[in-house]
C-alpha angles and dihedrals in degrees: 000000000000120000112241121204134188109278095029119129116234128197116212129211093240125035122245118253089266089060099252122121097186122097134176119225111240100171135019127192134081085339130034121222115204131187122205111239094215106043103013096237112158123216132180120214130182116240096260094050092045093054090049096052102034117087111169131017119199132176 
């Protein structure tokens, strides 16, 4: 499992409704807060859900 830090960019399996599949990590802990790079929408995912949808983490 890859370590994810605040500020990393994460690619998800499915794109967001706006068409972008790249998110920036805003918060890490028991929950992950992600912000869409295209439209700025913020979502909060629990750890299990995050590790299911996230594919690649880059700095």
